[in-house]
VOTI-596936 format. One record per residue: x, y, z of N, C-alpha, C in turn; residue in one letter. Coordinates in steps of 0.02 Angstrom, whole numbers, plus 50000, padded with zeros to 5 digits. Layout:
VOTI-596936
XYZXYZXYZA;...
***
This chain:
VOTI-596936
536015366455973535255366055929535545362955873M;535915363555849536315357255783536195352855809A;536525350555869536765343055892536165340255895L;535495344755938534855341555926534595338355859V;534565344355798534365341455745534855336055714N;535305336455745535575328755698535645322955757A;535415323155795535035318555836534315315455799V;533915320155785533265319055780533215317955678R;533695319355671533765319855580534305315955581H;534285308055608534865303355568535215301455502P;534475304855445534375300755395534705307655366L;534855313255354535035318955351536025319655354R;536185317055304536955317355316537445317755243F;537575322755212537415325855147538135331955154R;538125335355214538465340855176539075341555251T;539685344655251539985344755297539745350255341T;539285354755327539025361155362538525359655413C;538245363655442537585363855488537205369455442F;536705368555395536335371855360535545368855365S;535025375555345534505375255361534265375055265C;534255368355228533675370155160533155368855157T;532775374655133532075374155110531915372455017I;531715366555023531495359854981530675359354969R;530525365454912529875361754908529475366754971G;528685366154981528245369055009528365364255094A;528675360555105528605354755158529155352655165H;529725352955143530285350955152530875353755187E;530995353755235531625357055280532075352655302V;532525350455283533365346055306533745350855339E;533935345455423534425350355457535045344855424F;535495348455423536195343155378536715344255443L;536635340055485537355339255522537865339755495P;538525338055523539025337355499539095328255468S;539605327255434539605320055411539795315355459V;540355320655491540685315355591539975314255640R;539725317355647539225318755699538515314455650I;538715311555591538165309155559538365301755571G;538915300255584539145293055574539065290855659R;539345296355676539195292955774538475291755784R;537995294355728537165295155772536655290655722L;537215286655666536735283555637536595276255642R;536805275355731536395269755765535595271355779E;535305276655778535005279155781534285278455753H;534525276155682534195274555623534015267755627N;533315271155662533035261855697532025263755661R;531775258755638531195256355585530705257855651L;530365261655636529795264555662528865261155655T;528885255755662528335250955608527695254055654P;527105255555602526555256155638526185251655679P;525585256955720525365252555749524715248755727P;524845247455667524285242255628524435236955605W;524025232755573524415225755550524535226655474P;525035222355468525125225155391525685228455416C;526155229955458526895233055461527375227955429S;527235222755413527985218355387528125222655309A;527745225455288527935228655225528475233455235R;528535237255287529145242755308529805239055275L;529995243455238530865242655252531105249655264F;530775254755240531165263255256530705267855281S;530315264355303529675270355319529805273255425T;529925278455409530055283955478529645286755488F;528915286155517528515290655544528685296855578P;528905290255632529015297055698529645301955689K;530055301155629530465305855600529975311255569L;529895309755530529465312355474528835318055519E;528875315355584528265321655617528505324855660Q;529155322355679529495328955718529765332355655T;530025329755608530235334955554529765341255523R;529205337855543528535340355531528815348055557Q;528725348755625528865354955648529345360455635S;529865357255589530565362355552530075364255494K;529715360355456529305362455406529015369855417K;528475371055474528265375955494528965382055480D;529425380455483529785388155503529995389155416I;529865386455376530085386555298529295389255264C;528685386955312528045386455274527965393455237R;528025398955290528255407555253528315406655168G;529005405955178529205406255130529265400155071A;528815395655098528615391455024527875394554992A;527765396255050526795401455029527005406254977I;527615409655000527665417754962527945413054878A;528205408154880528355405854824527775402654766R;527695402354799526725397254766526625402754741A;526295409754786525875417154784526135418254706A;527015419554735527275421854665527115420854601T;527255412154602527175410254545526535409354520K;525835410054563525215413154539525385419654510T;525475421454547525495430954522525625430654449A;526035427954442526385426654353525785427254294Q;525485424154312524765419754277524195426454297K;524165429454327523435436254346523995442354341T;523495448954353523875453154358524225456154450E;524145454754480524285455254547524195448154602T;524505449154652524605441454683523665442154709A;523385447654728522615447954761522215445954709E;522415448054638521825445554581521905437154577T;522525433654599522855428754576522355425554657A;522455427954699521885423454741521245423254735K;520935430254700520165430254702520035425354656E;520435424154596520165421054532520335412254555D;520695413154597520855403854627520505402754680A;520205406854711519875406354792520275402654844G;520845404654846521195400754880521155404254969C;520865401055000520925405455042521395406755116L;521215408755162521815411455233521295408455281T;521905408555324521485405355405521105410155415E;520975416755372520575421155412519735422155373D;519855420655319519135419155264518955414055234D;519255405355270519005400155251518345399155265E;517855396255233517275395455227517155389055264A;516575387755305516395381955353516315375955298E;516585373655334516505364855280516075364555287P;515695361055232515145358455216515225350655180Q;514735347355199514765339255151514575339055107D;514475333255074514335333654996513685334354965G;513265337655004512695339555026512465345655019N;512965351055038513165357555066513025358955131G;512695352455155512585356355228513265354955296A;513205358355338513825360055371513955352255413S;514625352555417515035345655423515105346255508L;514805339855517514935340555601515315336755621Q;515655331855655516035330555658515855323155700V;515375322855718514915319055764514345317055721E;514455318955662513835316155594513975307555577D;514975309555592515395302655548515445299355625V;515585292955613515685287155667516325285355649E;516985287455714517445290355733517865283855771L;518265281955767518495278755835518755284155890P;518715281555943518675284655989519575288155999P;519795292556025520495295156022520835291956071E;520735289356119520965284156153521035277156137N;520805276356093520735267856074521465267856044D;521795272656031522395270455974522935277355978S;523435277655969523575283155997524015285055889D;523505280855867523945281155779523705289455752T;524215292355712523785298155689523125296355644A;522785301055597522395300855566522715300955490A;522415295655445522845295755377522125297555338V;522175304055290521735306255243521935304655168S;521385299455135521795296955060521255301455012F;521695304654970521185309254943521495307554847T;520835304654835520905304354755520795310454717V;521135313454672520885317554626520865314854555V;520225315554530519935311354498519535305454498G;519145308854545518745299854609518315296754561A;518125300654496517515297254469517825293754424T;518295295854364518675291854319518965284054336G;518805281554268518755273154262519425271254323H;519885273954328520505271054371520145271754439L;519915277254477519815277654536519335270754583A;518875270854504518275268054524518465261754506T;518705259154462519125250954444519565247954495Q;520015251454508520505249054528520665251654609E;520725259254626520815261854684520375260354747I;519995264354740519585262354810519385254454791F;519225248654752519215241854770519845239354817P;520275244154802520975239854812520935242754912A;520695248954921520785251654984520295248855019L;519695246254978519545242855029519435235655041F;520025231054986520445226555000520935226055075A;521125232855081521575233755119521075235555175L;520605237655197520225240055240519875230755271Y;519745228355216519505222755255519985215755266Y;520415219255265521065213755293521335216855347K;521125223955388521435225155449522155229155423G;522255231055351522845234655356522925241255358C;522315242755378522495251155361522275255155437L;522515259855443522595262955530521825262755557P;521555265055611521015266855651520515273155615K;521055276255603520765285055580521045284055528N;520565282455471520895282855410520075282555368F;520415288855320519625293555291519815293655236F;519515292155171519565293355102518905298055103I;519305303355035518875307455008518925307854937F;518565307254892518395309754826518555316354798G;518975318354753518835323854730518815324754653Y;518325327754632518245329154553517735335654521A;518105334954466517455342154433516645337554418R;516475332954433515885331254431515695334954484S;514865335754476514415336754555514145331954557E;514215330954625514055323054666514105326454745S;513985320054794513925320654863514105317854871N;513935315554957514445308754986513855303254984D;513305303554973513015299554966513095296554886K;512775296954834513155296654769513515294554740Q;514105297854788514735295654791515105289654805F;514615286654876514675279854910514455272854888R;513665277854821513455274154770513885271754729E;514305277054703514855274854644515145269854655L;515525270454723516055266054729515545259054751I;515025259754773514845252754807514715248054741L;514635252454679514665247454601515185244054609T;515775242254616516425239654589516765237254670N;516285237654730516785235654774516575225954781L;516915221854794516595214554791516925212454845N;516635203254853516975201954934517435196254906C;517755195154857518365190754828518925187154892R;518735192054950519245187854987518745185055058L;518045184855056517695180855120516925184755047S;516405177755081515775177155034515425175655091A;515665178255151515305177855228514815185155250G;514455185755298514105190155346514475196055321T;514935196755353515715199555389515525205755318K;515605201555273516065206555203515465211355199C;514805212755178514375217455199514405223355248P;514485220755309514715225455367515235226455387Q;515715224555328516355228555319516435233555262Q;515805231655231515595236255159515365243155187M;514865241855219514365248655255515045253055308D;515295251955355516015253055375516385258755334S;516615254255280517025256355241516675262455227F;515955261155194515765268255148515785273455178L;516015272955270515615279455299516335282455321K;516635280455279517405283455292517445286955221R;516935288155185517175290155099516545296855100C;517055302655072516885306855078516855311755021F;516285314454981516445319254900516695326854913Y;517055328654885517355336554884517565338954792E;516835343854775516885344954716517145351254722Q;517675349654637518275356754646518365356554563G;518885360754563518915360354482520125360854497Y;520255358154437521075357454415521365364554441Y;521145368854406521515374154409521365380054434D;521125376754484520995384654548521085379354618T;521015385254699521105378854732520505382254780C;520255382954752519395384554782519255377754841T;519145372954778518915365154815519515363554844G;520165363354856520485361554889520545363154943M;520415373054948520235374755038519895372055057A;519115367955027518905365055072518855358055066K;519125356455022519405349055058519765348655117L;520335353155138520635353055189520375353755244D;519795360155233518975361255303519135354955322K;518915350955285518425344655307518925339355326R;519395338155285520005334755315520075333655394M;520105343055419520395345155488519975343655534K;519135344655504518835341655550518945334455554Q;519005331355512519065323755555519595320255579L;520125323155568520795322855586520765323855650E;520545331055676520185332755757520915333555798G;520945334255853521875336455888522235329555863E;522235324355821522725318255800523065324855762R;523525320255746524305319655703523805320655632V;523925323355575523475321155519524025322155468G;524125314655426524735311055391523845314255303N;524365312355267523925315255186524085310755150R;523835308555109524095306155054523615308954969V;523835311254923523425312554877523685306654820F;523015304054780523065304154710523285307454667Y;523345307554611523265313054574523235309554514L;522575304954520522125299454438521855305454395S;522465311054345522135317054334522635316254237V;522285321354222522745320154146523455323054139P;523965321354130524565325454132524535331554135P;524295336254079524375341954085524075346254135D;523685343354199523465346554254523925344854309V;524335339454292524675337354362525005341054402V;525515346554377525915350154403525445358154449V;524775358954402524385363454411524205360054515D;523915352454482523545352954539523895352454609V;524685349354581525235347554649525385353854663A;525695358454629525495367854656525045368954717T;524385367154683523635370454739523625365654772C;523955359254787523745355954843524285357454904L;525045357054864525505357854924525555365854966S;525135369654924525065375054971524365374655013V;523615374654988523155374155001522995368955047T;523045363255030522885355455071523485351455112A;523895353455135524435350255158524265347955220P;524715343655246524785341955314524935346855345S;524765349355396525345353155455525485352355517R;525095344255509525585341455578526025334355571T;525795332255518526085324555468526405326955411G;526475317955376526765320355320526315319655250W;526485324055223525975323355145526285318255096T;525975316055074526305308355003525855310754944R;526145311354878525615311254834525725307054789V;525605304254736525405299254680525505301854661I;525895300354581525645301454517525615295954459V;525255295254429525065291154391525165292954335E;525505286754290525915287454200525245289054174K;525315292254116526195291754076526365298854116P;527255297054107527685302354140527835310154098F;527635309354044527695315353957527445310153920G;527595310053856527725308453809528555310653773A;528885312753808529415312153792530005316453854S;530545312753846531035315953880531015324653932G;530865326853865530845334953880530065335453905D;529695334453907528955335253936529055331653983S;529275326053972529385320854077529775326254131S;530255330754069530705334354128530365339954155K;529935341354114529445348454140529095345654195A;528815340554173528385337054241528705335554310I;529265334054287529755333654351529735339954383T;530015345454356530185349854367529695353954402Q;529175354154386528275356254403528175353554450G;528405347054479528205343554551528645344254588L;529495345354571529815349354637529815354054659Q;529585359454609529565365154642528815366454684E;528585361454685527815361354758527975356454783A;528325349754771528635345654838529345344354831L;529585339954880530045336154884530135331454859S;530585327554824530485321454784530075315654831E;530585316354903530465313554974529675309854960E;529305316854938528385316154949528175315154868Q;528455311554846528355310854761528345303754760I;527795300054732527905292854736527805292554654Y;527725290454621527835289054555527515281854548R;527065280154528526465272054525526465271454461I;526855264454449526905259654392526485252454414D;526075253154419525345246854439525875242354423H;526255239954376526435232754347526815230854410F;527375234854445527785233854471527795231854557L;526945231154568526575228554598526405221854613G;526745219554539526255212054539526805205654606K;526515203854611526615198854661527415193854649E;527395192054566527885188854520528695195054524L;528295201354526528885205054500529195206954575I;528665210254629528995209254692529295203854720D;529405198054682529575191354708530415191954660N;530555195354612531025194954570531745194254603L;531615200054639532355201554704532355192354753T;532035190854780531985184754822532195179754781V;531735180954712532075171454683532755172854660L;533025177454657533565179854625534285179554692R;534175183154742534705183654776534485179454832F;534125178554864533725171054909533865164854890A;534135163254844534235155954813534955157354782N;535375153454806536325151454791536045147054719L;535655144054683535545139654640535635148354578I;535345151954586535345155254511535735161354524F;535875162154574536645170754577536905168154518E;537385163154520538125162054482537805160454397P;537195159554386537205159054320536755166554286L;536515170254338536345176354319536615179754268W;536975177454221537635182054182537675178554108C;537915183554059538155182554000538385173654010R;538715173354056539235165754013538485159154018D;538075158554052537585155454019536855155954034Y;536685163754012536115165453977536245166853918I;535725165053860535775164153790535385172553776K;534795171453807534215177553807533885178253864N;533515185653865533085184553907532655188053871V;531985186953865531285187853830530835191253901Q;530625197453868529965200453932529435198853892I;528925197953871528095197053838527515199653880V;527415204953852526815208853896526245209053839F;525845204153838525375203953767524635204053797T;524155207353775523235206053783522795203853721E;522335199753745521915196353688521465201853667D;521445208153713520755211453670521085218253650S;520665219653621520855226653607520935231753650G;520935239053617521035244353651520545245653686V;519795245153660519215247553690519285254853714D;519115256553763519175263653752519875267053757A;520355264153777520965269053764521145268053687R;520985268953635521005272353582521195277953565G;520995282053610521405288453585521935290253630K;522005286153678522455288753728523285283253700H;523115278353657523515275053626523795279753558L;523385281753531523225286953478523855291653507N;523845294253554524285299853572525005298853585Q;525075293353598525775288953633526115282953616Y;525545280253578525785271653550526045268453583G;526125262853603526395256353628526925257653659I;527485261853630528225260853650528155266253734I;527995273053706527765277653752527255272853821R;526805272153791526535268853875526615262153888D;527125257653846527085250353878527905251053904I;528265252453851528935249653863529265254453888V;529265260853878529475265353929529575265953993Q;528865260554032528565261354095528765252454117S;528105249854095528155242554150528795241354099H;528855239654036529535234454019530275237454033V;530385244854045531075246954064531055244854134L;530625243154161530685243854243530855237354255Q;530385231354230530405225854256531115224254218V;531405225554145532205223654148532695227854188L;532565233054208533245233654271533005230054332A;532565228854362532515226054397532665219954406L;532675215654354532715211054338533755207754321F;533785214754288534715213754263535085216854322A;534885221454374535385225654411535845220654446M;536205223454497536725221554525536285221354597E;536665214454630536295214354716536275222754749Q;535975223454756535855230554804536185230054894P;536295235954913536725235854976536435233355025V;535825235255009535125235655070534475233055018S;533965233755052533225232255055532915237355025L;533245242855055532975247555060532725251754995S;532385258254969532115259154918532595263354889A;533005265054922533575270254879534105265654841E;534415261954894535085256454877534565253454811D;533845251354821533705248054748533815250854694I;533645256954688533495260054640534105265154606R;534625264754657535285265754662535435258554586D;535475254454597535595249354540534975246554503E;534495250854483534125249454427534205256754389K;534545261154412534585268154381535475267154347V;535795260354362536445258854319536455255254281K;535875252354299535675247254242535135250654152V;535015257154179534655258754145535035264254093L;535695267354130536025269654116536675267654060K;536455260954061537265254954041536555252753960S;536005255453996535675251753905535955254853844L;535845251153793536095253653714535425256453697R;535525262953681534975265153606534915259653560R;534295256553580534115253653496533725257953446P;534125255153382533995257853331533325255453306T;533165259153243532715255253216532595248653176L;533235247153150533475238453149533005234353194D;533215236353251533025232353324532355235453355E;531925238853283531155238253308530795234853282V;530155231853307529685230453248529085232353271A;528695233953230527945240653247527545235953207L;527005235553235526315230953214525525238753230G;525075235453205524515236853198523765235653184Q;523355233053230523045226553234522555227553200Y;522125223953145521505223553097521125218653113K;520545220653101520075217653105519935210753088A;519495206553126519625200753127518915197453070R;518855194153034518205193152990518315185652996T;517495183552977517375175552964517485176452880N;517515169952866517515167852783516985172052731K;516405174952772515765180052747516175185152739S;516895187352756516885194352768516615198152821G;516145195352860515725197952908516285200852978D;516535208553023516885207153051516595205353112I;517085203453167516975198253207517175202553264L;517685204553276518095208953294518485215053272D;518415219653283518485225753270519395229453257P;519645232053197520205234953198520245240953249G;521105242853245521145247953282520805255753244Y;521005253353194520525261853162519945262953160L;519535255753180518725255453172518505256653251D;519135258453315518835258853377518545266453351E;518335268853433517985275053430518655280753472P;518545287753438518995289453437519865290053387D;519885285453358520625285053346520265287353265V;520895292053243520685294453151521045290053129P;520595290153044520485283653002521265284152983A;521795287552997522515287352960523115287653011N;522855284653067523345284953130523855279053121S;524295282653110524915276253134525125273953191L;524755276053255525005272153315524975264253310A;525715263853332525865255653355525375252153409P;524805246353401524595243753448525215237453469T;525705236153448526035230553437526805233853410F;527415231453487528115231753450528385227053495A;528945228053464529605221053463530205225453471A;530675222853506531265229153517531685224453555M;532345224853526532855222453572533405227353598A;533505226353661534045229953710534515226053710F;535025228753717535635224753755536295230653805Y;536205226653865536565229153900537265231053929I;537615236553881538505236253904538655237353977D;538895233054013539205230454037539605223854066N;539905222654116540375215054099539625209654114A;539215210654163538775205454170538405203554100R;538155207954060537655205254024537855205653959W;538475208553942538775209153889538495206853815D;538345207653771538175203053712537415198853712G;537105199753785536595195653796535855200253759V;535465198753728534905201553700534385201153724P;534005206853750533445204053789532885207453730F;532675203653708532055203653698531195206753701L;530955211653666530165213053699529855212253667V;529155209953689528715209353630527995212253672K;527675217953649527035219053678526745221753615T;526075217953640525345221453590524845219853619G;524295222353594523715221853593523235218053542Q;522535216153562522495208853526522765204053471A;523245202153559523445195853525523075190453528M;523395183853528523045178453522523165176753581R;523435176953634523375175453708523695180953746N;523355184153789523455186353849524005184453889Q;524775187753885525295184153927525595188553952R;525995188354014526625193254042527035187354096N;527535189354050527945183854074528765186354080E;529315182954094529865185254084530225177154054I;530655176354010530675170654009531575170154007R;531845163854038532615166554026532745159353988I;533285161153923533405155553902534045153253928Q;534075148753916535145147453945535505143653897F;535905143553878536495140153814536315134453821K;536815129953774536665122953773537195121753835G;536965114053845537505110553860538195109453816V;538775111253831539325109853788539675101253789P;539755099653736540085094653717539225087753751G;538655088153748538365085453786538185078853744N;538495075253799538225067353784537775064253775L;537195067853769536375065553730536335066553666Y;536815071753653536755074053568536095070953537R;536305064753516535875058353477535475057753502E;535265057353549534445058053594534215063653597H;534455071353611534165076053609534025079453508L;534365076053483534625082353418535175086853434G;535555086253363536035089353363536045096453377Y;535465099953369535335107553375535015109853455N;535525107653481535335106653569535285113953589T;535265118753570534805125253583534105124953598E;533865120853548533075121453564532975113653614Q;533395114053645533345108753701533595112153774Q;533725117553766534235120653817533745121553866A;533975123753935533495123453990533015131253989N;532695131354035532165137454012531955139654090E;532135146954119531625145954176531085153454150L;530565153054171529935156454137529515159054219V;529465164054235529195167654280528565171754260I;528195168254249527295171554231526845175454299R;527005180854259526665186454289526125184854289V;525605183654258524815183354246524795181554166Q;524205176154164523755171554226523965167754241P;523755166154284524145157854316524765160554326D;524815164754390525515164054415525735159654430E;526585158654409526875151454420527735153954402A;527905150054416528945148954399528905141454399I;529095142154321529545133154314529945135854260Y;530335126554273531025128254229531155121354204L;531225124754145531275118454102531795114854111T;531725105854111532355101754083532435094754072I;532995094654048532755087254005532825082454060N;532515079454026532265072554075532285063754044N;532335059154070532085052254042531715051854053K;531375047354013530415045954004530565037854043V;530295039554091530445030154116530125024454070P;530585018854086530395013054036531445012154026G;531295003553986531795002853967532025005453904L;532775007153916533095012253831533315016553869G;533295022153831533395029353842533105034253799V;532395036253816532205041653777531975048153840K;532395053553792532365057853818531875064353801L;531615069853845530975074653842530995077453888D;530815085253855531115091253933530375090853980Q;530595091454021529975091354097529885099154116S;529435100554166529425107554201529445104954265R;529875107654281529955109154396529345116354388L;528845114654415528115118654406528145123454473N;528145128154487527805127454545527255136554534L;526725132854535526175132854505525395138654560L;525625143054569525435148354642524535146554674Y;524165144154636523755143254635523615137854659R;524025132254636524085123354701524425125254753Q;524935129954755525605128654802525225132254844E;524875141154839524435145754908523795146554895Y;523675149554921522655152954915522885158454866N;522225157754811522275162354763522215169554792N;521745167854862521575174854893522225179254939D;522675173554923523255177154962523865182054941D;523645181154878524035186454816523375192754784I;523835197154832523625204954827523465205454755P;523075211354742523355216354681523835219254684D;524105223154646524575227154637524625233954637S;523725236454674523645240554686523625243454757Y;523365235954795523395235754856524105236654901E;524755231154858525295232054881525285238254879R;525415242554808525695249054816525325254754870L;524735255754851524485259454904524825258054974L;524855251755010524705249955049525715253955077L;526105252555026526775255155024526745264155024D;526505265254997526425275255005526315275755084V;525805271655121525555273355169526035271855198I;526325269355220526855264655262527615267555230N;527645269855168528425275055156528785271255141G;528765266655106528845260155080529275263554980D;529625267554967529515268754885529915262954853K;530055258354878530645252454821530255251154766R;529525249754780528965250154696529065254654654L;529305260854671529215267154644529835272554587F;529465273454563529985274854509530075283954537I;530945285654550531115289654559531545294754485R;531685298954516531655304754473532105303054405A;532845302654435533525301154397533255294054343D;532785289554371532345281854339532075285354291E;531985290354288531175290854244531725294854185L;532065297954191532395301454150532985295454110A;533305293054157533685287654099533335283454051A;532715282254080532415279254036532095281153971A;531995288153965531855292153931532395291653871W;532965293353931533575294553844533845289553804E;533455285353832533725278153805533185276353735V;532695279753772532095277353709531895284953670L;532145290053696531915297253644532145295453570D;532935295653561532815295853511532675290353453P;532675283553454532335280253419531405282753431V;531225284053452530535289053445530555294853375L;530955297953411530845303553357531235300053289R;531475297553266531535294353203530955293353174E;530635287553228530085284453202529595290253179I;529455294653230529055300853202529145304853162D;529755304553157530205310053080530145306253042D;530065298853013530065294152960529375295452961R;528785294752997528135294153006528065284852957G;528355281853015528495274152997527875270553010M;527865267052947527135262152969527005257252998V;526805255753016526735249753083526415243453018P;526805238953038526315231152985525905229953011E;525275228952961524605224752990524705218753014L;524245216653070524195209153101523295209253117Y;523215203253110522375201853111522455201453198T;521715205353230521645204353296521555195953294Y;521825194553352522035187553380522555184353359G;522865186753317523405181153296523895182053327S;524485179953305525105180453332525785187753338R;525495190853286525835197153279526155198453229G;526365203553213526655204353137527185199053120P;527595199153058528015193753040528575197053077I;528385204553055529155208153084529645207253146G;529115204953188529365202253231529795197453239A;529885192153197530205186353219530835186953176Y;530635190453136531495193053090531705194953105Y;531645200853190531895202253225532225199753266L;531895195153299532085189153326532645186453316A;532515184253261533115180853227533825183153200A;533635187653198534295193153177534885192953257K;534365192153294534675192753379535225186653378Q;535665182353357535765176653373535425171853332G;534995173053301534725167553276533745163953328G;533625167653375533405166853447532625167753414V;532305164553427531655160953435531305161053503R;530385167253484530135168153544529995160953537W;530065158953642529905155753666529285156653673A;528715159553700528195158053709527705155453663D;527685154653590527575151553536527655143753566L;527935141253597527765133253621527145132153651D;527075137353685526575137853727525885139953725D;525785140053659525395140853622524635134653591L;
***
């Protein structure tokens, strides 16, 4: 039996003995010996799904997951018992907990109903015939389906994937939220944010109608299992006899993430296929709170099932970072301290915080942007070449970078908060942060942060990584700028000027807007005599490629979840390593009550950011040259 398990599970080589390990509610690992594992590694093959867009697969093994599901049932009883014990701690008895939560068993489950309260029949929904495809059914549930993120980002991204034919035939979308609604109202809500950016032809309205027929709504609360049980019944009806795979996107506040994950892991997991859960940032407000969330999730789910999403990692130019570096011989030898003077990562927005004022007051811009977007991009940029393109190999290298980061001090941090912009008469043109709704009048939350990071390893020793991020800035700019050192003994210094650092080469990766990669070089101006200037070798994406071919970041990431590709998702140890870097300076900022420097809405930011850059070896913010 163990040998059979070894053949079926060629990825599970961790110990030298045979054992069955229960991990979470649905993870059963059969661990063959290392010797057998090496002999059977040749069985590890990708199994692409029978629908388009399968080229995104790097580490997807759907058949193995389906085979492994039969083993999950062996330990399911133990997982349910553990979940029941945890629920019992909050109530007098396990029976009382079940009654209060409304978690239903096979014997007392309610009849499935649609969003209008009517009994749900499979024939009410347009389903592809089962003999049309042998693909499994995929149910995609958005928990918190009426919120801004779901309606503005998630559902439009799912429609774009559907329009492109990237989703399996048996694909269904469920919305789950506390708001009273029904299927019809839910579909109308989704429709208000769908668009035909991919095509303005007659096909788009037809595709919208077909897409909306696959959308269903279930009302329920986050602190009980009643709604999840009804949701489970509806999904079963649509899945029919097919293998049922399920994705849950937790677009909910951080304080209920663990409760929702625990409930769905017991009440609504797939019994025949895989279950994957997407967790949205913020991942806590400190290392301790993040650790508590991680532990709570891992009690209900396995790490393999958890997808911590950072939408910025789904940007086209970020996904292209490894290609640019490791697929082009010209760059890799230069990607080190010998040739690079500094690296600048700039994430600025030209708008205020709008409805995010309360959120930013609670977290501040360092926790909101630097801890997630910035450090993830920094790690991806600075990592060593991974052994392969598999998710685990890439994330192993990112963790090494994060663990090598030196903890910044207060001298390496500059904070700012934007104030109102007025005209000469004193009339307010744009409100300041303290004028925004739900923001306390005495808030010290920074809306701008500039920081200097250093990586203590052989490749990057002494190279400053300067970070600048802020709201209400002069320009929207998301880019990575690599400034190279000047040419030693430059023959053309009389023509370039003796400050050769200002005439150094620069590689710019502009993530948005107007995606581009360009390299500045010193070039002779055509004509008699010798006159030099700086010119750009420019790859402008909207000129080189069709803009419609550039997917939205959520499109890429949601498809990766369906395909099981975790390259662009954050692993638990990555998250912990990032908090270890920032926790000390964040505590010091909070303990001292550090007051951010004021800067005017629409300006270049606080003056302190420029002093900070100058102290790192005379660095000048290069994005100012493009203003």
